[in-house]
N, C-alpha and C positions, 0 to 999 in steps of 0.2 A: 549548726549545720551538720546534718546526717553525712557520714561518709559513704561514698558510692562503694558497692561491693563487687561490680564487675568492670572490667576494663573497658573505657569509652572509646572504642575503635572509630567510631564515625568521627568523634571530636579529634582524634589524633589525625585522621586522614584530612580534616578540614585544616588543622594547623600545618601539616606538611604543605598543602596546596597554597596556603596563605604565605608562608615563610620561606618558601624554596622555589625553583623553577621545576621541580620534580612532578611528573604526572603519572598516573597509575597506568596500567594495573599494578598493584602492590602485593608482594608475596610476603606474608607475616610469619615470623619465626620467634616463638617465645624463648628467651635465654635465661640460663641459670643465674640467679641473683645472689649467690654465696650467703653471707650472714645478713644481707640487706632485707628490710621488709619492702623495698620498692620493686616493682615488676618492669621487666626490661623485655623489648621485642627488637628484632631486627626486621627492618622492612627493606626488602630488596625491590628493586625497579630496573627498568632497562639501563640506566646509565650507572648503576652501582647500588649503594646501600646506605642507609644511615640507622640510627638506634633511637627508639622512643622509650623514655622512662616515665613510668606512671607512679606517683607517690601522692595519694589523696590528702588534702588539708585534714589535719587534726583539729585545728582551730584557726581563728582569724588572726592571731598574733603575728607581728613582724618583728624580726624576721623569722621564718619557719625554716625547715631544712632545705626546702626546695629554693626559697629565696637566696639562702647562703651559698648553695651550690652554684647557682647562676651567677651570683656576684663573684665567687671566688675563681670560678672558671673564667669569667671575662678578664678579672684582674690578673690572673697567672698568664692568660694569653697575652694581654698588653705588656707584660714584663718580659715576654720572650721565653716563657716556660712552655715545654710541649705538653700541651693538654688537648683533649678534644675540642674543637670548635662548637659553639653552641648556636643553633640555628633558629631555635624559636623556643617560647616559654609561655605557657598558658597557667596562670597562678590559680584562677578559680578551678580548673579541672586538674591541676597538679601534674601536668605534662610538660616534659621537656625534649626537645629535639637535638640530638647529638651527631657528631661526625662518628663515623664506624671506624674504629681502629683495629678491629679484628678481636680475636679471642684468645690470642697467645700472650700470657703473662709471664713474668720473669721466672716464677717458679717452674713452669714447663720448660721455659728455654734453658734454665740451669741444669735441669736433669739431662738435657741432650746436648749441652754445648761443649763438654769435655773441656779442654784446656781453654777454651774461648769464655768459659764462666768468669775467669779473672777479668777479662775485658768489660764484660757486661757490668760487673759489680763496680768496676772504676768509673764506668759511664754512670751508673747510679749514684755514686758520690759526687761526681761533677754536676748531675743534675740537682742533686740535695743542695750542694754549695750554691749553685746559681739561684735556686729558689730562696735560700735563706737570705742571700745578699740582696737581690732584686725583688723579691715579692713582699719583702718586709717595708720596702719603701711605698708610702702613701696607702698602706692598707687601713680601711675604714672599718674599725672594729664594731660599729653600730651593725655591721652586716654579719657579724658571728652569731649564730642562732642559739649556740649553747655555751654562754658566757664568752667573754673576749680574750681571757688569760688562762694559761696553764699556771695556776698558782696554788698556794697551800689548801684553801678552802676546797678547791676543785679536786685536787689530788687526794686529800683525806676522804672525801665522800665518794668520789667516782672511780677511784683506782683501789685505795686501800681498803675501805669499808666493803667495797664491791668484792675485792678478794676474800675477805672473811666470810660474807653470807653466801656468795656464789660458789667458791672453792672449798673452803675448809669446811663450812656447815653444810652446803648444799651438796658438792660432790663426794668429800670425804665423811661427810655425816658426823663431823666432830662437834662437841659441845664446848663453845669457847666462851669463857667469862668476858663480858663486854670490856672490863677494865685491863685483861691481861695484856693486850697489844696496843692499848690506846697511847702509852707514853712513846713506844717505839714508832708507831704511826704518825703521831704528832711530830716527832723529830725528823723522821724521814720525809714528810710532806714539807717541812719547813727547808730542809737541806735541798730537795729536789725542786722546789719552787721558788727559790730565791730569784727574784726579778730585780736586776740592778738597773743601770742606765742603758745597758744593751739587752733588747729582747729581739727575738727573730720569728719570721713566719714559721709556724708549726702545723704540718698537715695533720699529725696525731695517728696517722695509721700507714706510715710510709713503709710498706712491706711488699715483698714479691708479688702478691696477688692484686696489688694496686698499682703495678708497673706493667704497662703492656708493650710488648716488643712488636714493633711494625717495621718491616725492613730490617735494618741493622740499629734502629733508634729505640729509645724508650720514651714512653709518654705516661704521664701520671694521670690516675683517675681518682675518684671518690674523695674529694677535697672539701666536702660539706663541713666537715669538722674543724676546719682550720681556725687558728688563733694565733696569739702572740705567746712566747714562752722561752725556754732555755734551748741553746743551740744543740744540745746533746739528745734531745728526746727522739727525733726522727732518725737520727743515726742509731740509736739504741734499737728502734723498731726494726730497721733494715738488718742489723748485724745479729740481734738475737732471734731473728724471725724462725719460728719453729716449722715453717712450711719448706724451709730450704736446709736449715741447720748447716751453716758454714763452719768449717774447720776453725779451731781456736787461732790458729797461726794466720788465717786469712783476715778473721775478725781484728785480731791485733794490728795487722798491717793496714787495713782500712780505716781503723781507728787513728792510727798514727798519721796517715796522710791527711784525713780530714780535720785533726787538731792542729796539725802544722799550718795547713793552708788557711785555716780560720784565724789562727793567731797572726799570721803574717798581714792579713787584711784588716782585723778589727783590734789588734792589739791585746787580746784575751791571751793569757799565758797558757802554754800547753799543759803546764802543771796544773793550773786551776781548771782548765777544760777537761783533763782527765780526771781529776777529783770529783768534779761535778757529774761526770759521766756515769760513774759506777752508782751514785744514789738515783739518778733519773733512770738508769737502766734496771735497777731493782724495782722501781715503781712500774714501768713498762712490763716487766716480767710478771709482775703480781696481776697487772691489768688483763695480760694475754690468758694467765691461767683463768681468771674470773670469766673471761669472755668465752673461751672454749667450753667451760662448765655450763655456763648460762645458755649458750647456743645449743648444746647437746641435751640439757636437762629440761629447760623451759621451752625452748624452741623447737626442739625435737629434730635437730639437724645432725644426723648421726655421723656424717663424715668429720666433724670437728673434734670428736673424741680421740681420734688417732693422734692428734697433735697435743695432747695433754702430757703425755710422758716426755717428748722432747722440750716442752716448756718447763716442765718439773725438774729434769736434769740441768737445765740451764739455770733454774734459780738456785739449786743446790751447789752449783760452781760458783755463781756470784757471791753466795753467801760465806764463801771461803777466803774472799778477798778481804785483805786487811783494811781496805779504804770504807768498808761497810761493817766492820767488826762491832760496832757500837749498838747494832740492833740485836742485842742477846735475845730477847724474848721470842722474836721472829725466829732467829736461827734454831733456838732450841725447839721450838714448836716444829719446824720443818725437819730438823734431824731426828725428831723422834717418830717421824712418819717413814715408813720402809718404802722402797721403790715398789715392792710387791703390792703393799696395800693400795698405792696410788693406781698402779697398773690394773688392779682388780676393779677400782672405782671407775676408771676410764672405760673397761670393757663393760661393766654394767650399764653406764650410760650409754654406750654405743648399742647395746642390745635393746635397751628401753626405747631409744630414739628410733631403732630400725622397726621396732614393733609398731610403733605409733605411725611411722611412714608407710608401712604395709596396711594398717586399718584405713588410713587417709586414701590410700589409692583403690581400696576395695569400695569405697563410698559411691 
């Protein structure tokens, strides 16, 4: 089936009329989709607004990304997790109708919250904890479109090798012997992806731009990549988030709070939780650097390049921790690259992406 190239506005309006009590006239506003390929519109009407998401089918396989989004959204809502309500879904058209939660995400709120930023992050930790405990129950992994587990094979290919080809080779333009990092990557994937008797719901991108602030409450979005995995991953995503760059002292406090609370409820020792955290956090940090490089270089999204240096500094700090000292080849490679070199690479990617964006606007 060929993918449609233009937004099916008439089909979206029909979906609204069939699934809600809302009637026109409608006012359409296209929203910025960050790193997503999906197209977002806010549709305003006399009684408020809703959001239409368009993501055309790439193929007919089940589940696709849209199927997972709808399933995970309904699952989380049923478990009492604050997410947008899903009003309607047209699989053939790739259209989903969502509750409009506004456009203020945690990154924006944290910049202006002053002393209240601590309260916001304590609320984020509480939301994360509730999600891990409640959303893990009855999760049907057949609805995970991109593998059901965060496990060693997934980590090796989708995070560690991704870091090598997208950041080291793509952004820094290094020539890396295929075997140089393989031993470290295999060990790291095994350490981070250890799945024992207790696995938990993993959002896999639990960071400030996927937490919407509405009123005084946080709501979770972009959960289509959810799966089962270790309890540390989403916490690492929140604490090491380059968009906000939390102080080390605040990261340590939130890590302590979450580890202690999880231990009390699940029996996982705080020591084991903390040990596992640093391996998982290292994987997440490598994935973030890969993603920012990919979005800047391949997708020509210039604004992501500014976050490469914060993610790089976070990686350098992580590799000084004794709990991840066994990854010597990775540490040596990172330590041999200067901050100035990485900053120049990030600036080059931003320039190239801006140039591509300008040419696109002129078409």
